[in-house]
KOLDOZA-455017 format. One record per residue (C-alpha): x, y, z negated; residue in one letter. Coordinates in Angstrom, 2 decimals, padded with zeros to 5 digits. Last residue first. Example, Ala and Ser with C-alpha at 12.3 -4.5 7.8 and 13.67 -1.06 7.14 Angstrom:
% residues 2
+---------+---------+---------+------+
|    east |   north |      up | resn |
+---------+---------+---------+------+
|  013.67 | -001.06 | -007.14 |    S |
|  012.30 | -004.50 | -007.80 |    A |
+---------+---------+---------+------+
***
This chain:
% residues 400
+---------+---------+---------+------+
|    east |   north |      up | resn |
+---------+---------+---------+------+
|  088.29 |  008.39 |  034.22 |    R |
|  084.78 |  008.87 |  032.84 |    R |
|  083.09 |  006.79 |  035.56 |    L |
|  085.46 |  003.88 |  034.92 |    A |
|  084.62 |  003.87 |  031.20 |    Y |
|  080.89 |  003.82 |  031.91 |    A |
|  081.30 |  000.84 |  034.24 |    Q |
|  083.48 | -001.05 |  031.79 |    I |
|  081.06 | -000.35 |  028.92 |    A |
|  078.02 | -001.56 |  030.89 |    E |
|  079.92 | -004.64 |  032.02 |    R |
|  080.97 | -005.48 |  028.48 |    Y |
|  077.42 | -004.95 |  027.17 |    V |
|  076.04 | -007.37 |  029.77 |    A |
|  078.73 | -009.90 |  028.82 |    E |
|  077.70 | -009.63 |  025.18 |    T |
|  074.07 | -010.31 |  026.03 |    R |
|  074.94 | -013.40 |  028.08 |    M |
|  077.41 | -014.56 |  025.41 |    A |
|  074.76 | -014.28 |  022.68 |    N |
|  072.37 | -016.26 |  024.85 |    K |
|  074.95 | -019.05 |  025.20 |    E |
|  075.70 | -018.79 |  021.48 |    W |
|  072.13 | -019.90 |  020.87 |    T |
|  069.40 | -018.07 |  019.01 |    L |
|  066.39 | -019.83 |  020.56 |    E |
|  067.00 | -022.83 |  018.29 |    R |
|  066.50 | -020.62 |  015.27 |    A |
|  063.05 | -019.42 |  016.30 |    T |
|  061.85 | -022.93 |  017.24 |    E |
|  063.09 | -024.39 |  013.96 |    M |
|  061.33 | -021.65 |  012.00 |    G |
|  058.13 | -022.20 |  013.98 |    R |
|  058.26 | -025.90 |  013.13 |    A |
|  058.73 | -025.17 |  009.42 |    R |
|  055.77 | -022.78 |  009.49 |    L |
|  053.64 | -025.44 |  011.22 |    P |
|  054.63 | -028.04 |  008.56 |    A |
|  053.78 | -025.66 |  005.71 |    Y |
|  050.35 | -027.10 |  004.94 |    D |
|  051.82 | -030.60 |  004.72 |    A |
|  054.07 | -029.54 |  001.85 |    R |
|  051.33 | -028.17 | -000.33 |    R |
|  052.67 | -028.44 | -003.90 |    E |
|  056.39 | -028.41 | -003.04 |    F |
|  055.98 | -025.50 | -000.62 |    V |
|  053.98 | -023.41 | -003.11 |    A |
|  056.35 | -024.21 | -005.98 |    R |
|  059.44 | -023.20 | -004.03 |    M |
|  057.82 | -019.95 | -002.87 |    V |
|  056.66 | -018.99 | -006.38 |    R |
|  060.02 | -019.90 | -007.93 |    E |
|  061.84 | -017.63 | -005.48 |    V |
|  059.35 | -014.87 | -006.26 |    E |
|  059.87 | -015.15 | -010.01 |    D |
|  063.66 | -015.33 | -009.69 |    T |
|  063.89 | -012.12 | -007.66 |    D |
|  067.54 | -011.98 | -006.59 |    G |
|  066.83 | -009.96 | -003.44 |    A |
|  063.10 | -009.28 | -003.06 |    P |
|  061.55 | -012.20 | -001.21 |    V |
|  061.38 | -013.15 |  002.47 |    L |
|  059.95 | -016.48 |  003.59 |    F |
|  060.16 | -018.61 |  006.72 |    G |
|  058.60 | -018.88 |  010.19 |    N |
|  055.28 | -017.10 |  009.64 |    E |
|  054.99 | -016.35 |  005.91 |    G |
|  057.64 | -013.67 |  006.03 |    D |
|  059.05 | -013.21 |  009.50 |    R |
|  062.67 | -014.42 |  009.43 |    I |
|  064.77 | -013.23 |  012.37 |    T |
|  065.32 | -009.47 |  012.09 |    D |
|  064.80 | -009.79 |  008.33 |    E |
|  068.07 | -011.75 |  008.28 |    I |
|  069.95 | -008.46 |  008.11 |    G |
|  068.64 | -007.62 |  004.64 |    E |
|  065.54 | -005.64 |  003.61 |    G |
|  063.72 | -008.67 |  002.22 |    R |
|  065.92 | -011.48 |  001.00 |    A |
|  066.02 | -014.96 |  002.46 |    G |
|  064.06 | -018.20 |  002.04 |    V |
|  064.46 | -020.71 |  004.85 |    A |
|  062.18 | -023.70 |  005.45 |    I |
|  064.70 | -026.31 |  006.46 |    C |
|  064.50 | -028.12 |  009.79 |    G |
|  068.15 | -028.19 |  010.90 |    A |
|  067.56 | -025.16 |  013.14 |    A |
|  066.22 | -023.32 |  010.08 |    M |
|  069.32 | -024.20 |  008.08 |    A |
|  071.65 | -023.13 |  010.88 |    E |
|  069.77 | -019.85 |  011.24 |    I |
|  069.99 | -019.15 |  007.51 |    Y |
|  073.74 | -019.95 |  007.55 |    V |
|  074.30 | -017.47 |  010.37 |    I |
|  073.60 | -014.69 |  007.88 |    G |
|  072.97 | -011.22 |  009.28 |    Y |
|  074.58 | -008.28 |  007.50 |    G |
|  073.81 | -009.83 |  004.13 |    E |
|  074.53 | -007.42 |  001.25 |    G |
|  071.85 | -008.94 | -000.97 |    W |
|  071.15 | -012.59 | -001.59 |    S |
|  067.90 | -014.56 | -001.80 |    P |
|  069.59 | -017.75 | -000.48 |    L |
|  067.20 | -020.69 | -000.51 |    V |
|  067.12 | -023.44 |  002.11 |    F |
|  064.09 | -025.66 |  001.52 |    L |
|  063.21 | -029.25 |  002.39 |    D |
|  066.64 | -030.84 |  002.68 |    S |
|  068.03 | -033.77 |  004.68 |    Q |
|  068.95 | -031.70 |  007.75 |    A |
|  070.61 | -029.18 |  005.43 |    M |
|  072.77 | -031.92 |  003.96 |    R |
|  073.96 | -032.89 |  007.44 |    S |
|  074.68 | -029.26 |  008.30 |    L |
|  076.86 | -028.91 |  005.20 |    V |
|  078.65 | -032.15 |  006.04 |    Q |
|  079.40 | -030.90 |  009.57 |    E |
|  080.82 | -027.67 |  008.16 |    H |
|  083.31 | -029.39 |  005.90 |    P |
|  082.42 | -028.97 |  002.22 |    L |
|  083.45 | -026.51 | -000.49 |    G |
|  082.29 | -027.24 | -004.03 |    G |
|  079.52 | -029.81 | -004.27 |    T |
|  077.51 | -028.35 | -007.13 |    L |
|  074.72 | -030.85 | -007.66 |    T |
|  071.50 | -030.25 | -009.62 |    V |
|  069.24 | -033.21 | -010.38 |    R |
|  071.24 | -035.51 | -012.63 |    A |
|  073.09 | -032.66 | -014.33 |    E |
|  069.81 | -030.89 | -015.11 |    L |
|  070.06 | -030.66 | -018.90 |    G |
|  069.45 | -026.91 | -018.80 |    L |
|  072.60 | -026.19 | -020.78 |    E |
|  074.55 | -028.53 | -018.49 |    Q |
|  073.33 | -026.72 | -015.38 |    V |
|  074.25 | -023.43 | -017.06 |    R |
|  077.82 | -024.57 | -017.62 |    A |
|  078.17 | -025.61 | -013.99 |    R |
|  076.84 | -022.25 | -012.84 |    L |
|  079.23 | -020.29 | -015.03 |    Q |
|  082.21 | -022.38 | -013.92 |    A |
|  081.34 | -021.83 | -010.24 |    E |
|  080.68 | -018.10 | -010.51 |    M |
|  084.05 | -016.95 | -009.14 |    E |
|  083.81 | -018.85 | -005.90 |    G |
|  083.27 | -022.12 | -004.10 |    V |
|  080.37 | -023.32 | -002.00 |    G |
|  077.44 | -025.69 | -001.71 |    V |
|  074.62 | -025.70 | -004.27 |    I |
|  072.31 | -028.71 | -004.09 |    T |
|  068.96 | -028.69 | -005.92 |    L |
|  066.74 | -031.70 | -006.46 |    T |
|  062.99 | -032.37 | -006.79 |    A |
|  061.74 | -035.87 | -007.66 |    D |
|  060.49 | -034.86 | -011.12 |    E |
|  058.34 | -032.08 | -009.74 |    F |
|  056.47 | -030.43 | -012.64 |    A |
|  059.46 | -030.49 | -015.01 |    P |
|  061.75 | -029.01 | -012.28 |    A |
|  059.57 | -025.95 | -011.68 |    L |
|  061.29 | -023.60 | -014.12 |    R |
|  064.75 | -025.08 | -013.53 |    A |
|  064.49 | -024.38 | -009.79 |    F |
|  063.85 | -020.69 | -010.43 |    A |
|  066.80 | -020.53 | -012.81 |    E |
|  069.10 | -022.20 | -010.24 |    L |
|  067.99 | -019.83 | -007.49 |    T |
|  068.69 | -016.90 | -009.78 |    R |
|  072.18 | -018.23 | -010.53 |    D |
|  072.85 | -018.67 | -006.80 |    M |
|  072.16 | -014.94 | -006.37 |    C |
|  074.54 | -014.52 | -003.39 |    K |
|  075.44 | -011.06 | -004.72 |    R |
|  076.94 | -012.58 | -007.87 |    P |
|  079.60 | -014.74 | -006.14 |    K |
|  079.62 | -018.43 | -005.37 |    L |
|  080.33 | -018.14 | -001.67 |    T |
|  077.48 | -019.58 |  000.31 |    G |
|  075.07 | -022.47 |  000.74 |    V |
|  071.81 | -023.15 | -001.12 |    S |
|  069.90 | -026.41 | -000.76 |    I |
|  066.51 | -027.41 | -002.16 |    V |
|  065.28 | -030.99 | -001.92 |    A |
|  061.73 | -032.20 | -002.30 |    R |
|  062.45 | -035.16 | -000.03 |    P |
|  062.06 | -034.84 |  003.72 |    R |
|  060.16 | -037.39 |  005.79 |    N |
|  060.63 | -035.71 |  009.19 |    T |
|  064.42 | -035.82 |  009.25 |    R |
|  066.18 | -033.63 |  011.81 |    V |
|  068.92 | -035.21 |  013.90 |    Q |
|  072.17 | -033.42 |  013.26 |    P |
|  072.90 | -029.80 |  014.28 |    I |
|  076.42 | -029.56 |  015.73 |    Q |
|  075.32 | -029.40 |  019.38 |    S |
|  072.93 | -026.61 |  018.41 |    L |
|  075.80 | -024.18 |  017.88 |    D |
|  074.02 | -021.21 |  016.31 |    V |
|  074.12 | -017.64 |  017.51 |    G |
|  075.02 | -014.17 |  016.36 |    N |
|  072.66 | -011.30 |  017.02 |    P |
|  073.49 | -008.63 |  019.61 |    V |
|  071.94 | -005.29 |  018.65 |    I |
|  073.16 | -002.63 |  021.05 |    H |
|  074.92 |  000.75 |  021.25 |    T |
|  076.42 |  002.41 |  024.31 |    I |
|  076.81 |  006.10 |  023.45 |    R |
|  074.18 |  008.49 |  024.80 |    G |
|  073.93 |  010.66 |  021.72 |    E |
|  076.65 |  010.32 |  019.11 |    G |
|  077.86 |  007.19 |  017.38 |    R |
|  077.77 |  008.35 |  013.77 |    Y |
|  074.01 |  007.87 |  013.35 |    P |
|  074.42 |  004.36 |  014.84 |    A |
|  076.50 |  003.01 |  011.94 |    V |
|  074.03 |  002.37 |  009.10 |    R |
|  070.97 |  001.71 |  011.28 |    S |
|  073.01 | -000.72 |  013.38 |    L |
|  073.80 | -002.78 |  010.31 |    L |
|  070.13 | -003.14 |  009.41 |    L |
|  069.22 | -003.80 |  013.06 |    S |
|  071.39 | -006.91 |  013.02 |    S |
|  074.53 | -008.34 |  014.66 |    V |
|  075.74 | -004.89 |  015.60 |    A |
|  077.37 | -004.13 |  018.95 |    M |
|  079.15 | -000.86 |  019.67 |    L |
|  080.40 |  000.02 |  023.13 |    A |
|  083.09 |  002.48 |  024.19 |    D |
|  084.33 |  002.66 |  020.61 |    A |
|  085.02 |  006.34 |  019.93 |    E |
|  082.21 |  007.11 |  017.50 |    R |
|  082.48 |  004.06 |  015.23 |    A |
|  086.28 |  004.31 |  015.20 |    I |
|  086.13 |  008.04 |  014.46 |    R |
|  083.63 |  007.47 |  011.62 |    V |
|  085.97 |  004.83 |  010.20 |    N |
|  088.90 |  007.28 |  010.32 |    R |
|  086.87 |  010.00 |  008.64 |    K |
|  086.05 |  007.76 |  005.69 |    W |
|  082.31 |  007.41 |  005.30 |    P |
|  080.25 |  010.18 |  003.64 |    E |
|  078.08 |  008.78 |  000.89 |    R |
|  074.29 |  008.86 |  000.55 |    G |
|  073.78 |  005.53 |  002.28 |    P |
|  077.00 |  003.47 |  002.22 |    I |
|  078.91 |  003.06 |  005.47 |    F |
|  082.24 |  001.69 |  004.23 |    Y |
|  081.60 | -001.40 |  002.10 |    H |
|  078.24 | -002.36 |  003.64 |    F |
|  079.55 | -001.79 |  007.18 |    V |
|  082.69 | -003.95 |  007.23 |    D |
|  080.88 | -006.29 |  004.85 |    T |
|  078.30 | -007.01 |  007.53 |    G |
|  079.13 | -007.97 |  011.12 |    H |
|  080.16 | -005.00 |  013.22 |    V |
|  081.09 | -005.72 |  016.84 |    T |
|  083.33 | -003.35 |  018.79 |    L |
|  083.79 | -003.10 |  022.56 |    A |
|  086.84 | -001.11 |  023.60 |    L |
|  087.52 |  000.16 |  027.13 |    P |
|  090.83 | -000.26 |  028.98 |    V |
|  093.95 |  001.91 |  029.31 |    G |
|  096.32 | -000.58 |  027.68 |    L |
|  097.48 |  001.81 |  024.94 |    A |
|  093.95 |  003.14 |  024.40 |    H |
|  092.58 | -000.40 |  024.09 |    A |
|  095.35 | -001.30 |  021.63 |    V |
|  094.58 |  001.76 |  019.47 |    C |
|  090.85 |  001.03 |  019.45 |    L |
|  091.52 | -002.62 |  018.68 |    G |
|  093.73 | -001.74 |  015.73 |    A |
|  091.05 |  000.56 |  014.29 |    H |
|  088.29 | -001.96 |  014.92 |    G |
|  090.45 | -004.76 |  013.53 |    D |
|  091.03 | -002.84 |  010.32 |    R |
|  087.89 | -000.84 |  009.50 |    P |
|  085.30 | -002.13 |  012.01 |    L |
|  084.97 | -005.89 |  012.12 |    M |
|  085.36 | -007.70 |  015.46 |    H |
|  087.36 | -006.15 |  018.28 |    A |
|  086.62 | -006.69 |  021.99 |    H |
|  089.24 | -005.31 |  024.38 |    V |
|  088.15 | -004.95 |  028.00 |    I |
|  089.16 | -005.67 |  031.58 |    D |
|  092.52 | -007.21 |  030.69 |    F |
|  095.34 | -006.97 |  033.17 |    P |
|  097.33 | -010.03 |  034.27 |    R |
|  101.01 | -010.48 |  033.40 |    Q |
|  101.36 | -006.87 |  032.26 |    A |
|  098.25 | -007.24 |  030.05 |    H |
|  099.75 | -010.33 |  028.41 |    L |
|  102.98 | -008.49 |  027.56 |    R |
|  101.13 | -005.41 |  026.39 |    R |
|  098.79 | -007.40 |  024.14 |    A |
|  101.63 | -009.36 |  022.54 |    V |
|  103.67 | -006.20 |  021.89 |    P |
|  100.53 | -004.39 |  020.59 |    L |
|  099.34 | -006.98 |  018.06 |    A |
|  101.85 | -006.45 |  015.26 |    A |
|  101.86 | -002.64 |  015.47 |    R |
|  098.08 | -002.61 |  015.75 |    Y |
|  097.67 | -004.86 |  012.73 |    L |
|  099.88 | -002.45 |  010.76 |    L |
|  097.79 |  000.53 |  011.86 |    A |
|  094.49 | -001.17 |  011.05 |    G |
|  093.42 |  001.22 |  008.33 |    G |
|  096.54 |  002.95 |  007.01 |    L |
|  095.58 |  004.73 |  003.80 |    R |
|  092.36 |  002.97 |  002.87 |    K |
|  093.65 | -000.35 |  004.19 |    E |
|  096.82 | -000.05 |  002.13 |    G |
|  094.85 |  000.59 | -001.03 |    A |
|  092.53 | -002.32 | -000.25 |    N |
|  095.36 | -004.81 |  000.14 |    G |
|  098.81 | -004.08 |  001.56 |    L |
|  098.95 | -006.59 |  004.40 |    T |
|  102.21 | -006.81 |  006.33 |    L |
|  101.61 | -008.22 |  009.78 |    Y |
|  102.21 | -011.57 |  011.42 |    R |
|  101.36 | -012.32 |  015.06 |    P |
|  098.91 | -015.20 |  015.59 |    Y |
|  098.14 | -015.62 |  019.28 |    Y |
|  095.18 | -017.71 |  020.45 |    V |
|  094.89 | -019.08 |  023.99 |    P |
|  091.35 | -020.42 |  024.57 |    I |
|  091.01 | -023.88 |  026.18 |    G |
|  089.14 | -025.31 |  023.20 |    D |
|  091.99 | -024.03 |  021.01 |    I |
|  095.35 | -023.18 |  022.60 |    V |
|  097.81 | -022.22 |  019.89 |    A |
|  100.40 | -019.53 |  019.23 |    K |
|  102.54 | -018.36 |  016.31 |    R |
|  101.43 | -021.36 |  014.26 |    P |
|  099.27 | -021.09 |  011.12 |    T |
|  100.13 | -023.50 |  008.30 |    G |
|  102.19 | -021.05 |  006.31 |    R |
|  099.55 | -018.32 |  006.66 |    A |
|  096.76 | -020.63 |  005.49 |    V |
|  098.82 | -021.72 |  002.46 |    K |
|  099.61 | -018.10 |  001.62 |    A |
|  095.92 | -017.25 |  001.82 |    Q |
|  095.14 | -019.96 | -000.75 |    A |
|  098.10 | -018.95 | -002.91 |    P |
|  097.05 | -015.31 | -003.23 |    R |
|  099.07 | -013.66 | -006.00 |    L |
|  101.99 | -016.09 | -006.36 |    K |
|  102.55 | -017.25 | -002.81 |    E |
|  101.45 | -013.82 | -001.53 |    M |
|  104.18 | -011.91 | -003.38 |    L |
|  106.14 | -010.78 | -000.29 |    P |
|  102.92 | -010.09 |  001.62 |    T |
|  101.45 | -011.70 |  004.73 |    V |
|  098.41 | -010.98 |  006.90 |    G |
|  097.92 | -013.07 |  010.03 |    V |
|  096.87 | -011.18 |  013.15 |    C |
|  094.38 | -012.98 |  015.38 |    S |
|  094.93 | -012.07 |  019.02 |    I |
|  092.47 | -013.99 |  021.17 |    V |
|  092.46 | -014.48 |  024.94 |    V |
|  089.20 | -015.04 |  026.82 |    V |
|  088.91 | -015.69 |  030.54 |    E |
|  085.30 | -015.57 |  031.69 |    H |
|  083.52 | -018.40 |  033.48 |    G |
|  080.29 | -018.57 |  031.47 |    R |
|  081.78 | -021.40 |  029.39 |    A |
|  084.58 | -019.01 |  028.46 |    R |
|  082.01 | -016.60 |  027.05 |    L |
|  080.46 | -019.42 |  025.01 |    A |
|  083.87 | -020.49 |  023.69 |    R |
|  084.71 | -016.91 |  022.68 |    A |
|  081.36 | -016.58 |  020.89 |    Q |
|  081.95 | -019.77 |  018.92 |    D |
|  085.49 | -018.57 |  018.15 |    H |
|  084.12 | -015.29 |  016.78 |    V |
|  081.63 | -017.24 |  014.65 |    Y |
|  084.34 | -019.53 |  013.23 |    F |
|  087.00 | -016.96 |  012.42 |    C |
|  090.67 | -017.93 |  013.02 |    Y |
|  090.70 | -021.64 |  013.92 |    P |
|  088.24 | -022.24 |  011.06 |    S |
|  089.21 | -023.90 |  007.76 |    A |
|  089.29 | -020.67 |  005.78 |    D |
|  091.61 | -017.74 |  005.06 |    A |
|  090.40 | -015.70 |  008.04 |    Q |
|  092.97 | -014.56 |  010.61 |    R |
|  092.33 | -010.99 |  011.78 |    H |
|  089.95 | -010.52 |  014.71 |    I |
|  090.80 | -009.27 |  018.21 |    M |
|  089.41 | -010.47 |  021.55 |    M |
|  091.13 | -009.63 |  024.81 |    L |
|  088.74 | -010.30 |  027.67 |    I |
|  089.45 | -011.03 |  031.34 |    R |
|  086.15 | -010.81 |  033.19 |    L |
|  084.66 | -013.10 |  035.82 |    P |
|  083.22 | -011.24 |  038.81 |    R |
|  079.58 | -010.21 |  038.72 |    N |
|  080.02 | -006.47 |  039.40 |    E |
|  082.53 | -007.21 |  042.17 |    Q |
|  080.11 | -009.49 |  043.99 |    A |
|  081.28 | -013.09 |  044.37 |    M |
+---------+---------+---------+------+
***
C-alpha cells in the first residue's frame, strides 16, 4: 500500500455527553465509519464531575456514575478519564485546561505504544483547547470540527471572541465545519492559506425503517424543549389548521424546560386527543415515528446543522427548517423541503396547510428530499474527513 494511502491512527476527543449515547452519537457514527475504512480510531471522552453534582445536576451525575473508565464500543476503544468541571465560569477562565490534564496521561501512554497520526477534537472551546494542547504534546497535527453551539455562543457577529478561542481556531492544523453558516463565523480568524473545509454530518441509513407510502396527516417535531427550538410556534400553527383537518395529529418528542408550558397549552386548546408530547424516546422509536409522519417541522434558530432534519427526510418526511440556519446547506426551499423564517407561526401554518390540502402535488418534493438525505451518509463523511486528515498531516510534515 502506498504511504499516502496507508491506514491512519486517529485520536478522537469529545467530552462525555449526558445522554444515552456511548459518548456523543454523531462523533461515534463518524468514528465507526472511519474504522470501516480501515483506520484505527481511539476515543478519549473526558467525564466532568463536581463535588455537588449529585445535588445540582443529578442527570449528569447518573451518567458519570454509570460510565466505566474504559470500554470497547463497536470495536473502538473509548477512554473516560474524569476531570473537574467548573461550569461556564470555569470554562471562561480555563477553557479545556482541566480536560487536557485528564486526557494527557492516557494520550501519552497510547502514543508511546503506537504513535497517533493526528488528533481530531470536536467542539471548539473545551475539547478544541484540550485537543490543541494534546496534539502539541504528542507532536502531531490537530483537526478540529465545529458543530453549532460552540460557534454560536463564542463567535457572535459584532463581538470580539475570547482570545483563547481565536487562538484555537487559528492554530488548528485543519478546521472542519458541519455547515457553511458555521464556517462563515470562524473562517475569518483562520488566516490565509489555512486548511478549512465544510464536512457535513451524515445519517445512518441502516437505522431508517421502511418508509410508508400511505402517510396520515401527521406532523412530528423532535428536539430539546427549549425556546429556540420554537416548539410552541409549531403547536400554535397546528392549532390554527386543526379544525380544517380533523385527521391531522402533532407529535412533539423531547424533554426540556418548556415541557410543562407546552402541555398546559395543549389543554387550553383542547387538543389532548390530537397532540402528543412523548418525552424522551430511544432513537429507533424516534425514527419509526418519523417514518409514519407526513411533515417534520422544526423552525428553530441557532442550528449549526441539524442531523434530525436529515433523518426525517431520509425517513420520508417533508422537512420544514429555518432560513439562514445550517440546514440551509441541505434544504432548498420548495425543491426538497421548506425553509421559513425562524419561529414564524404564519409561515409554518402556510406550509402545513399547503401540504395537507395538496398532498399528491408534493410527492416529487418528498422524493427529492429523501434522495438528498440518503446521499449524506457517514461513509461519505468519513471519506471527506480522511482527505482532510491527509492534507493536514502532509502540511504539518512540511512545516517541521
